[in-house]
N, C-alpha and C positions, 0 to 999 in steps of 0.2 A: 670082617667088619664087627666092631663092638656095638653093643646095645646099652644105652644109658636109660635107666628107669628111675624116676623121681616124682614126688608129689608136689614139690615146691622148688621154684627157681628164684634166687635172690641175687640182685646185682651186687658187685663187689664194692662199688663206690656209692650207688644210690639204690636203696632196697627195692623200690618199685619199678626200676628201669633196667631193661635188658637190651643191649645192642646186638643186632643180628646182622651178619655179613650177607650182603645181597648177591644176586647173580653176577658172575664175573669177578667176584672177590675184590672189587675196587671201591665199593661204598658200603655203608652200614645204615640200618634203619632202626628206630626204637620200636621194639615189639609192642610195648604197651600203647604207644601212640597210634599204632596201625590197626588196633583191634576195634571192631564195632562194640559200642557200649550198650546199645539197645538194638534189637531187631524184632520184627514181627511179621508173621504170615497170618493174615486175617481174612475171614470170609465176610464180605461186606454186603451181602444181599440175603433176603429171606430171614432165616434165623442166623443173625450175626454171631460169629464165634471166633475165638482165637484158635488157630490150628496149631501153632507152635510159636515160641517167643523166647527172648532173653531179656531180663531186666525190665519187663513190662508187667505192671500190676493189674491194669484193666484198660479197656477201650470204651469210650463213650461215643455212641452214634448220635451226632448233633443234628442230623437231617440228611438230605440227599447229598452224598459225596462229601460229607463233613464229619471228620473223626478227631477225637482227642485221645492221644496215646499217653497214658499215665505211667510214669517210671516207678519201679520198685525202689531204686537208688537214684537220688538226684544227680544231675549234672553239676559240675563245678561252677558253671556260669551259663548264661543264655546264649553264648556265642558258638554253639555247636552247629554242625551241618547235618542235613538229612539227605538221603537218597531214597528213591522208591520207584516201584513200577506197579501197574495194575493190570488185571486181566479182564478184557472184554466187557464193556458196558452194553454195546449192541454191535452186531456185525463183527468185523475184524479191525475196528478202529484202534488207534494207539491211545493208551491211557497214560496220563502223567499223574504222579503223586507229588504234590507240591505243598509248600508251606501255605497255610491259610493266612494270607497277608492282612486280613481284617483283625487278626489276633496276634499279639507278640508271643514269641517263645518265652517259656519260663524254665526254671531249672527242674521242674517236676513234671511238666507235660508239654508235648508238642501237638499243636493243632494242625492237621493236614487235610488236604482236599484231593479227591480223585476227579480228574478233569478229562473230558473227551471233546475235542474240537471247541475249546474255550467254554464248555458247559459242564457244570458239576453234575455228577451222577454216581450212584453206587456202583463200585467195581465188584465183580464176582470175587476176586481175590486182591487184597492189598498187601504188597510186600514192601517193607519199610525198614531202614536202618539209620542209626545215629552215630556219628563220630565226633569225639571231643573228649574233654576231661571229666571224669566223675568227681563228685565232691569228696 
């Protein structure tokens, strides 16, 4: 088996787009479109702190279970999607990380909430990612 080492991949017809053959060799996917553009592992209680992240410049704690994730590089539009999980507000209850519907997405910040049984509260850890197009 040969090994290919490179620092840069460039598409032959579109510089920022690389098609990758999927499992079964019958479909392709766009590598760029499938990558998370922002992700965050955040400690949401006591001394709030970013544990690790990509394309996140800061997090604002707006109150109980209410966080603004500020992006280093803006998204191309406000139509991106978020996914997230949280770890334990109390007991072993499920925690959802959801869009804060009282605030619209912007290209530079996503406002999210940690929710347990329909009630906001600080999650011990907030894990969050954004998929969409960068500006």
